[in-house]
N, C-alpha and C positions, 0 to 999 in steps of 0.2 A: 562193346556198346550194346545197349538194350534195343528192342525193336522200335520201329517208327510207329508212333501213334499220337492221336490228339490228346491233349491233357484232359479234355472233357470226357473222353472215353475212359481214361484212368479213374476219373471221378466216379463214373457209373460203376466201375468194378469195385472200387474200395468201399462204396456205400453198401454193397451187398455183404462184404466182409464185416463192416462195422455193425450192420443190422443183425447179422447172425450172432455176433458176440455180445451185443448190448440191446436189450429190449426197450431201453429208455430212449433210443434214437428214433426220431420221426423226421419225415422229409416232406417239404412243401414245394410246390411248383406253380408257375403262372401260365398254365396251358401250353407249355413248351417241353414237356417231359421227354418226348422222343429226341428232341434236339439237345437238351441238357444232359441226357442220358440217365435221368432219374426214373425213367419208365421201367428199367430193370428192377429197381427197388419196389416200385408200385406193383409190379406183377408178383413179386415174391412175398411182399409184406403189405398187402392192400389195406390192412387195418391201421397201418402206421404211415400211410401216404395220403396227402390232401392236395387235390388240385384246386387252387384258389381262383382259377380262371384268369382272364385278362384284367387283373385288379392288383397291381403290384403293391400299392400302398397298403391295401388290406392284407396282402401276403405277408408283409413284414410286421404289421400290427399283430396278426394272429401268431406269427413266429415268436414275437416277444412274449405274448400271453402264454403260449405253450412252454417257453423257456422258464418263465417265472412260476409255472406250475410244476417245474422239476424235470422237464424234458431237455434232451440235447437236440437242438433243432438245426437241420440243414435246409436252407431256403434257396431256391434257384430260379433264375430266369436269365435272359441275355444281359450282359454287363451294362448296356445302354439303359435298359429299363430298371435295372437294380440301382446302380449308382446315380442315374439321372432322375428317373421318375420317382424312385423310392427314397431319395436322399433325406427328405424331412423326417419321414417315419424311422428310417435307419438311425438318424441322428438322435431324435427325441425318444423313441420307444425302445431302441436297441442300445445305442451308444450311451445315452444319458442314464439309462437304468442298468447298464452293464449286463444286459441280457445274454444268456448263453446261446447265441445264434451264430451259425456259420453260414455266411452269405457266399455261396459258391456260384459265381457269375460267369457264364460261358459266352463265347462268340465276342471276345474282347479284341480291341485293336483293329487295324485296317485289314488284317488277314481274315476278318469276318467276310470280306470279299464283295460279292455282287450286290448285296443289299444296300451298299452305298453309305454315304456320310451320315445319314440319319440313324443308322444302326451301328456304326463303327465307334465304339466307346474309346476315345483317346484321352479322356479327362478323368477316368474313374479312379485311378490311383491317387491323383491330386485331391479329389473329393474325399475319398475314404481315409487317407492318412491324416486329413485335417480333423477328423473326429477323435476327440480325446479317448484314449484307451482302446482304440481299434487296432488289432493286429492286421497287417496287410501283406499278402503273399502273392508272388507271381512265379509259378514253377516253370522250369525250362524244358521238361520232358515228362514222359509218362511215369517213370520211376520216381522222380522227385515229387510229382503231383500226388502219387499214391502215399508216399511217406509223409509229406507235409499235411495232407488232408487228414490222414490217420492220426497224426500228432495233434492236429487242431481239435479233434474230438475230445481230447483229454484236457484241453485248456478250458478254464472256467471264465468265459467272457466272449465278447464279440470278435469275430474274425471275418475278414474279406479275402476270398481266394479268387484270383483272376485266372480264367481258363480260356483256351483258344478253341477255334472251330477246326482248324486244319491239322492234319497229322504232321508231327515234327520229328526230326532225327533223335534217336536215343543218345544220351550223353552219359548216363550213369548205369551201373549194374545194381542188382538187388542188394548186394552186400555193402554198398557205399553208405557212409554215415552222413545223413542229411537231417539237420535239425532246424526248427524255427528259430530265427534270430542269429544264425551263424552262417556267414558267407562262406563260399567254397572256392578255393584256388584250384581251378580245373586245368590250368596251364601255367607253369612257373616261368618267370622271365625277369630280367634285371634292368631293362632300359625304360620301358613305359608300361602302364597298366590300363587295361580296359575292364570296367565294371559294368556288367550287363545283367539282364534278366529276361525271362520268357524266351521268345523265339530268337532274340538277339544274342543269346549265349553261343549258339552254334555258329552264327555269323562272326562272332568275336574269335572263336577258335579258328575259323577259316582265315580271318585276318591275320592271326598269329602265324599261320603257315605262309601266307603271302609275304609278310614282313621278315620272316626268318630267311627267306631267299635274298633279302636285301641287307642282311646282317643286323637286323633290329630284333632284339629279344623282348617279346611281349608277354606280360603276365595277364592272365584272364581270370577274373573273379565272377562267379555266379552269385549275385546278390538277390536271391530268391525272396528274401524277407525285406521289404522296404521299411517296415515298421513292426517291431523295434529294429532299427538298422544296426549292423555289426560295425561299431565304430573302430574296434581294435584292428580289424583286417584292413580298413580304409587307411587308418593312420600308419600302419605298417607299410602299406603300398606307397603312401606319400613320402615316407622317410627313405624308402629303399629304391624308388624309381624316379624318373625325371619329370613325369607328368601323368595325368589321369584323363582318360576318355570314358564317358558314360555312354551306354547304348541301350535304347529302350524303344518298344513299339507303343509309344505314348507321346503326348505332347511334351516338349522339353520344359514346359511351364508347370512346375509343381510336382513332377514325378520323380523318378530315380535320380536323374541328374541334379535336381534341386536338393534332394535328400542327402546325396553324397557331398555336394558343395557346402551344405550347412555344417557337416562334420569337418571338412577340409578347412574352411575359412576360420573356424574357431580353434582348431588344433594344430594344423600344419599347412599353412598356405602354400600352394603349388599350382603350376599351370594346369588348366583343365580345358577340355573341349566336350561338346555335347552332340551326340548323334541321336536323333529322334525326330518326331514330327514337329515341324515348325508351326507358326501361328496360322494354321489352316485346317479346314475340314478335309476328310477323305472323299473318295468318290467310288463309284461302282467299277469293279474290275476283278481280274483273277488275282488271288493273293500274291503270287510271285511277281506279277507285273506291278502291283501296288508297292511292294517292298522296294523295287527298283525306282519307281517314280518318286517316292518320298524319301529316298536316300537311306534306306534301312538295310544296307548290304555290307558284306565283308570288305568290298572295295572302298566304300565310304568310311568305314572304320579305319582302314589302313591309311586312307588319305588324311583323316583327322589326326592320326598319330604322326604322320610325316609333317603335318603343319605345326604340331607342337615342337 
């Protein structure tokens, strides 16, 4: 396994590599560059970094303009301010015009922690995947974040990348093949399947270990790309196992669970369960405590599998 790191840290590192290899890359931030990790790019390439201040709609409007001038634009702020405050501009100026902007939003989900419900974006995937043509990605560790962000730079069109605040365990090695739009079976199993992304992939792996002791074989799939979703790997799991549980650090309304169920109901109806944030806001607390309170743990995943 690779080292434990926050996916936002991986973002900061890969930006430097991208910036060195391509002078056409520019980075914008909304006065949060130390937190989003774009500060490293700003220090090394000051002429290609623009701090737009606490003005998120302007951030995305300028990003669209730069993209249509031929630049590859990485625009960052906290996920709540990107998907929430910036939604209209992202929809109309970036999505509608197919602008080549990569929205790399950090501090997503309840593991944002002590800043509380006002800052914990739990609706961002639902919002972003509803925009026509938007690619939506939620990496599970540092290696996958680096690889997926690097690949996103070569895609011509809008991309939303969901990144976390807290360090997460490494799941992949540098030589693993990780591609946008292709889910990854990180643990094979024949009884039930868990499809997860972000921080929940590691919890799903731990759930597989718990259930193995009970004689239940659990398949774990990292669905890092929510859109376009990998229909093939979902249909295969539905045909080969008895049921599917989705696990996400996001509301169960409109996120990964919804995306997977859309594939299942149209192609291979099977019993499903959803582990995620219910119809509620988060609150202030330590990330680990919040994961327990809102049922985003290996134990809750194992329980959902048993219930199926």
